[in-house]
DSSP file (Angstrom, degrees, kcal/mol; ACC not computed):
  #  RESIDUE AA STRUCTURE BP1 BP2  ACC     N-H-->O    O-->H-N    N-H-->O    O-->H-N    TCO  KAPPA ALPHA  PHI   PSI    X-CA   Y-CA   Z-CA
    1    1 A M     >        0   0    0      0, 0.0     4,-1.8     0, 0.0     5,-0.1   0.000 360.0 360.0 360.0 -38.1   51.6    3.7    8.3
    2    2 A F  H  >  +     0   0    0      1,-0.2     4,-2.7     2,-0.2     5,-0.2   0.906 360.0  54.7 -67.5 -38.0   51.0    1.3    5.3
    3    3 A F  H  > S+     0   0    0      1,-0.2     4,-2.5     2,-0.2    -1,-0.2   0.891 106.0  50.5 -58.4 -39.5   48.1   -0.3    7.2
    4    4 A I  H  > S+     0   0    0      2,-0.2     4,-2.8     1,-0.2    -1,-0.2   0.926 111.4  49.9 -62.6 -48.0   46.3    3.1    7.7
    5    5 A K  H  X S+     0   0    0     -4,-1.8     4,-2.3     2,-0.2    -2,-0.2   0.924 112.9  45.8 -60.9 -47.2   46.7    3.8    3.9
    6    6 A V  H  X S+     0   0    0     -4,-2.7     4,-3.0     2,-0.2    -1,-0.2   0.940 112.5  50.1 -61.1 -43.9   45.3    0.4    2.9
    7    7 A L  H  X S+     0   0    0     -4,-2.5     4,-2.7     1,-0.2    -2,-0.2   0.908 111.6  48.3 -60.7 -46.0   42.5    0.8    5.4
    8    8 A L  H  X S+     0   0    0     -4,-2.8     4,-2.5     2,-0.2    -1,-0.2   0.909 111.6  49.9 -61.7 -41.7   41.6    4.2    4.0
    9    9 A V  H  X S+     0   0    0     -4,-2.3     4,-2.5     2,-0.2     5,-0.2   0.950 112.8  48.6 -64.0 -47.9   41.8    2.9    0.3
   10   10 A I  H  X S+     0   0    0     -4,-3.0     4,-2.3     1,-0.2    -2,-0.2   0.919 113.4  45.0 -57.1 -47.1   39.4    0.0    1.3
   11   11 A L  H  X S+     0   0    0     -4,-2.7     4,-2.3     1,-0.2    -1,-0.2   0.821 113.1  50.8 -66.8 -32.9   37.0    2.3    3.1
   12   12 A G  H  X S+     0   0    0     -4,-2.5     4,-1.9    -5,-0.2    -2,-0.2   0.867 111.8  47.7 -71.5 -35.1   37.1    4.8    0.2
   13   13 A I  H  X S+     0   0    0     -4,-2.5     4,-2.9    -5,-0.2     5,-0.2   0.924 112.0  50.8 -66.3 -45.9   36.4    2.0   -2.4
   14   14 A Y  H  X S+     0   0    0     -4,-2.3     4,-2.1    -5,-0.2    -2,-0.2   0.940 114.9  40.5 -55.9 -54.4   33.6    0.7   -0.2
   15   15 A F  H  X S+     0   0    0     -4,-2.3     4,-2.2     2,-0.2    -1,-0.2   0.832 116.2  51.8 -68.6 -36.2   31.8    4.1    0.2
   16   16 A L  H  X S+     0   0    0     -4,-1.9     4,-2.4    -5,-0.2    -2,-0.2   0.951 111.4  45.6 -66.9 -50.2   32.4    5.0   -3.4
   17   17 A G  H  X S+     0   0    0     -4,-2.9     4,-2.5     1,-0.2     5,-0.2   0.856 110.9  55.1 -58.7 -37.4   31.0    1.7   -4.6
   18   18 A K  H  X S+     0   0    0     -4,-2.1     4,-2.4    -5,-0.2    -1,-0.2   0.940 109.6  45.9 -63.3 -44.0   28.0    2.1   -2.3
   19   19 A M  H  X S+     0   0    0     -4,-2.2     4,-2.0     2,-0.2    -2,-0.2   0.897 112.9  49.1 -62.3 -41.4   27.2    5.4   -3.8
   20   20 A I  H  X S+     0   0    0     -4,-2.4     4,-2.4     2,-0.2    -2,-0.2   0.908 112.2  49.3 -62.0 -46.1   27.6    4.2   -7.4
   21   21 A I  H  X S+     0   0    0     -4,-2.5     4,-2.9     1,-0.2     5,-0.3   0.920 110.0  50.8 -62.1 -46.2   25.4    1.3   -6.7
   22   22 A R  H  X S+     0   0    0     -4,-2.4     4,-2.3     1,-0.2    -1,-0.2   0.896 111.3  47.3 -55.8 -44.2   22.8    3.4   -5.1
   23   23 A G  H  X S+     0   0    0     -4,-2.0     4,-2.1     2,-0.2    -1,-0.2   0.886 112.8  49.3 -68.6 -39.9   22.7    5.8   -8.0
   24   24 A V  H  X S+     0   0    0     -4,-2.4     4,-1.9     2,-0.2     5,-0.2   0.947 113.5  45.5 -67.0 -47.0   22.5    2.9  -10.6
   25   25 A V  H  X S+     0   0    0     -4,-2.9     4,-2.4     1,-0.2     5,-0.2   0.906 112.7  50.4 -65.3 -41.1   19.7    1.1   -8.8
   26   26 A S  H  X S+     0   0    0     -4,-2.3     4,-1.4    -5,-0.3    -1,-0.2   0.876 108.5  53.6 -61.7 -37.7   17.7    4.4   -8.3
   27   27 A Y  H  < S+     0   0    0     -4,-2.1     4,-0.3     1,-0.2    -1,-0.2   0.906 115.9  37.8 -68.0 -37.0   18.1    5.3  -12.0
   28   28 A F  H  < S+     0   0    0     -4,-1.9     4,-0.3     1,-0.2    -2,-0.2   0.764 125.7  36.7 -86.2 -23.2   16.7    1.9  -13.1
   29   29 A L  H  X S+     0   0    0     -4,-2.4     4,-2.5    -5,-0.2     5,-0.3   0.438  89.9  96.0-108.1   3.6   14.0    1.6  -10.5
   30   30 A G  H  X S+     0   0    0     -4,-1.4     4,-1.9     1,-0.2    -1,-0.1   0.892  84.3  47.9 -55.2 -45.1   13.1    5.2  -10.2
   31   31 A D  H  > S+     0   0    0     -4,-0.3     4,-1.9     1,-0.2    -1,-0.2   0.885 114.2  47.6 -62.1 -45.5   10.2    4.9  -12.6
   32   32 A T  H  > S+     0   0    0     -4,-0.3     4,-1.7     2,-0.2    -2,-0.2   0.841 110.5  49.5 -70.0 -35.5    8.8    1.9  -10.8
   33   33 A S  H  X S+     0   0    0     -4,-2.5     4,-2.2     2,-0.2    -1,-0.2   0.853 110.3  52.8 -68.3 -36.2    9.2    3.3   -7.3
   34   34 A R  H  X S+     0   0    0     -4,-1.9     4,-2.2    -5,-0.3    -2,-0.2   0.908 109.4  49.1 -66.1 -40.5    7.3    6.5   -8.6
   35   35 A K  H  X S+     0   0    0     -4,-1.9     4,-2.4     1,-0.2    -2,-0.2   0.877 110.7  50.0 -66.7 -35.8    4.5    4.4   -9.9
   36   36 A M  H  X S+     0   0    0     -4,-1.7     4,-2.3     2,-0.2    -1,-0.2   0.905 109.2  51.6 -72.2 -36.5    4.2    2.5   -6.7
   37   37 A N  H  X S+     0   0    0     -4,-2.2     4,-2.2     2,-0.2    -2,-0.2   0.898 110.1  49.5 -59.1 -44.1    4.1    5.8   -4.7
   38   38 A E  H  X S+     0   0    0     -4,-2.2     4,-2.1     2,-0.2    -2,-0.2   0.906 111.0  49.8 -60.9 -43.7    1.3    7.1   -7.0
   39   39 A Q  H  X S+     0   0    0     -4,-2.4     4,-2.3     2,-0.2    -2,-0.2   0.909 109.8  50.0 -60.3 -44.0   -0.7    3.9   -6.5
   40   40 A L  H  X S+     0   0    0     -4,-2.3     4,-2.0     1,-0.2    -1,-0.2   0.876 110.4  50.9 -63.1 -38.1   -0.3    4.0   -2.8
   41   41 A Y  H  X S+     0   0    0     -4,-2.2     4,-2.0     2,-0.2    -1,-0.2   0.872 109.8  49.4 -65.3 -38.3   -1.5    7.6   -2.8
   42   42 A R  H  X S+     0   0    0     -4,-2.1     4,-2.5     2,-0.2    -2,-0.2   0.898 110.7  51.1 -63.2 -45.2   -4.5    6.7   -4.8
   43   43 A Q  H  X S+     0   0    0     -4,-2.3     4,-2.0     2,-0.2    -2,-0.2   0.897 110.4  48.7 -57.8 -44.0   -5.3    3.8   -2.4
   44   44 A Q  H  X S+     0   0    0     -4,-2.0     4,-2.4     2,-0.2    -1,-0.2   0.917 110.4  51.8 -68.4 -40.6   -5.1    6.2    0.6
   45   45 A E  H  X S+     0   0    0     -4,-2.0     4,-2.3     1,-0.2    -2,-0.2   0.925 109.4  48.4 -53.7 -48.4   -7.3    8.7   -1.1
   46   46 A E  H  X S+     0   0    0     -4,-2.5     4,-2.1     2,-0.2    -1,-0.2   0.858 111.4  50.9 -68.7 -32.7  -10.0    6.1   -1.8
   47   47 A I  H  X S+     0   0    0     -4,-2.0     4,-1.8     2,-0.2    -1,-0.2   0.941 112.1  47.0 -66.7 -46.1   -9.8    4.9    1.8
   48   48 A A  H  X S+     0   0    0     -4,-2.4     4,-1.1     2,-0.2    -2,-0.2   0.859 110.8  51.7 -65.5 -35.3  -10.2    8.4    3.1
   49   49 A R  H  < S+     0   0    0     -4,-2.3     3,-0.4     1,-0.2    -1,-0.2   0.902 109.3  51.1 -68.2 -43.7  -13.1    9.0    0.6
   50   50 A Q  H >< S+     0   0    0     -4,-2.1     3,-1.0     1,-0.2    -1,-0.2   0.816 106.7  53.6 -62.0 -33.9  -14.8    5.8    1.9
   51   51 A K  H 3< S+     0   0    0     -4,-1.8    -1,-0.2     1,-0.2    -2,-0.2   0.779  98.2  66.5 -76.4 -25.3  -14.5    6.9    5.6
   52   52 A K  T 3< S+     0   0    0     -4,-1.1    -1,-0.2    -3,-0.4    -2,-0.2   0.427  73.0 127.9 -74.8   2.2  -16.2   10.2    4.8
   53   53 A K    <   -     0   0    0     -3,-1.0     3,-0.1     1,-0.1    -3,-0.0  -0.142  69.8 -91.6 -58.6 155.4  -19.5    8.5    4.0
   54   54 A R    >   -     0   0    0      1,-0.1     3,-1.4     2,-0.1     2,-0.2  -0.285  44.9 -98.0 -66.1 152.9  -22.5    9.9    5.8
   55   55 A D  T 3  S+     0   0    0      1,-0.3    -1,-0.1    -3,-0.1     3,-0.1  -0.482 110.1  23.0 -67.6 135.7  -23.6    8.4    9.1
   56   56 A G  T 3  S+     0   0    0      1,-0.3     2,-0.4    -2,-0.2    -1,-0.3   0.466  88.2 138.4  84.8   0.6  -26.4    5.8    8.8
   57   57 A H    <   -     0   0    0     -3,-1.4     2,-0.5     2,-0.0    -1,-0.3  -0.689  37.8-159.8 -80.7 128.3  -25.4    5.2    5.1
   58   58 A I        -     0   0    0     -2,-0.4     2,-0.5    -3,-0.1    -3,-0.0  -0.939   7.2-166.1-113.1 126.8  -25.6    1.6    4.4
   59   59 A S        -     0   0    0     -2,-0.5     2,-0.6     2,-0.0    -2,-0.0  -0.924   1.1-169.2-113.2 128.1  -23.8    0.0    1.4
   60   60 A I        -     0   0    0     -2,-0.5     2,-0.6     2,-0.0    -2,-0.0  -0.964   5.2-161.5-121.9 120.3  -24.5   -3.5    0.3
   61   61 A H        -     0   0    0     -2,-0.6     2,-0.5     2,-0.0    -2,-0.0  -0.884  14.3-146.6 -93.1 114.9  -22.2   -5.2   -2.2
   62   62 A Y        -     0   0    0     -2,-0.6    -2,-0.0     2,-0.0     0, 0.0  -0.740  13.3-170.5 -92.0 128.6  -23.9   -8.0   -3.9
   63   63 A Q        -     0   0    0     -2,-0.5     3,-0.1     3,-0.0    -2,-0.0  -0.947  23.0-129.6-114.9 112.6  -21.7  -11.0   -4.9
   64   64 A P        -     0   0    0      0, 0.0     2,-0.2     0, 0.0    -2,-0.0  -0.261  27.6-104.9 -61.7 145.8  -23.5  -13.6   -7.0
   65   65 A K        -     0   0    0      1,-0.1     2,-0.3     3,-0.0     3,-0.0  -0.517  34.8-126.2 -68.7 134.2  -23.2  -17.2   -5.9
   66   66 A S        -     0   0    0     -2,-0.2     2,-0.3     1,-0.1    -1,-0.1  -0.606  22.2-109.8 -83.1 145.3  -20.9  -19.2   -8.0
   67   67 A N        -     0   0    0     -2,-0.3     2,-0.8     1,-0.1    -1,-0.1  -0.509  26.3-149.7 -71.2 133.0  -22.0  -22.4   -9.6
   68   68 A K        -     0   0    0     -2,-0.3     2,-0.7     2,-0.0    -1,-0.1  -0.880  14.6-172.5-107.1 101.7  -20.5  -25.3   -7.9
   69   69 A N        -     0   0    0     -2,-0.8     2,-0.4     0, 0.0    -2,-0.0  -0.867   6.6-164.0 -97.6 111.5  -20.0  -28.1  -10.5
   70   70 A F        -     0   0    0     -2,-0.7     2,-0.2     2,-0.0    -2,-0.0  -0.755   7.4-144.1 -97.5 141.7  -18.9  -31.3   -9.0
   71   71 A Q    >   -     0   0    0     -2,-0.4     3,-1.1     1,-0.1     4,-0.1  -0.555  25.5-115.6 -93.8 163.0  -17.4  -34.2  -10.9
   72   72 A K  G >  S+     0   0    0      1,-0.2     3,-0.6    -2,-0.2    -1,-0.1   0.785 116.3  50.8 -69.9 -28.0  -18.0  -37.9  -10.0
   73   73 A D  G 3  S+     0   0    0      1,-0.2    -1,-0.2     3,-0.0     3,-0.1   0.172  79.4  98.5-100.2  17.6  -14.4  -38.3   -9.2
   74   74 A D  G <  S-     0   0    0     -3,-1.1    -1,-0.2     1,-0.3     2,-0.2   0.607  94.8 -95.4 -78.6  -8.9  -14.0  -35.2   -6.9
   75   75 A G    <   -     0   0    0     -3,-0.6    -1,-0.3    -4,-0.1     2,-0.3  -0.653  48.9 -52.0 126.0 175.7  -14.4  -37.4   -3.8
   76   76 A D        -     0   0    0     -2,-0.2     2,-0.5    -3,-0.1    -3,-0.0  -0.668  41.9-125.8 -97.3 148.7  -17.0  -38.6   -1.4
   77   77 A Y        -     0   0    0     -2,-0.3     2,-0.6     2,-0.0    -2,-0.0  -0.798  27.1-165.1 -91.6 126.9  -19.4  -36.4    0.5
   78   78 A V        -     0   0    0     -2,-0.5     2,-0.9     2,-0.0    -2,-0.0  -0.952  10.4-147.5-116.3 121.2  -19.2  -37.2    4.3
   79   79 A D        -     0   0    0     -2,-0.6     2,-0.2     2,-0.0    -2,-0.0  -0.773  18.7-155.9 -88.9 109.5  -21.9  -35.9    6.5
   80   80 A F        -     0   0    0     -2,-0.9     2,-0.4     1,-0.0    -2,-0.0  -0.588   2.4-147.5 -82.8 143.3  -20.4  -35.1    9.8
   81   81 A E        -     0   0    0     -2,-0.2     2,-0.4     0, 0.0    -1,-0.0  -0.869  23.2-114.4-109.9 146.4  -22.4  -35.0   13.1
   82   82 A E        -     0   0    0     -2,-0.4     2,-0.5     2,-0.0     0, 0.0  -0.636  28.3-153.4 -77.1 129.8  -21.6  -32.6   15.9
   83   83 A V              0   0    0     -2,-0.4    -1,-0.0     1,-0.1     0, 0.0  -0.912 360.0 360.0-105.2 127.4  -20.4  -34.5   19.0
   84   84 A K              0   0    0     -2,-0.5    -1,-0.1     0, 0.0    -2,-0.0   0.371 360.0 360.0-111.1 360.0  -20.9  -32.8   22.4
């Protein structure tokens, strides 16, 4: 009988602690998770909006070439030849 009481007390403490920890974590992280959900929702809306573009519509996004500045101590240039 004593074993059953101890087991019930341990289980009660476990589940009570689990509920308390879940409440504390959600209290402190609630605002963060809400912001993440809003950001995810906005991203999904943006993807849906992009999919609704007209057929035959072509979008070209220009990316300027970056300037490649090499220093003398960056290493040697090795010209490889294709071997067949």
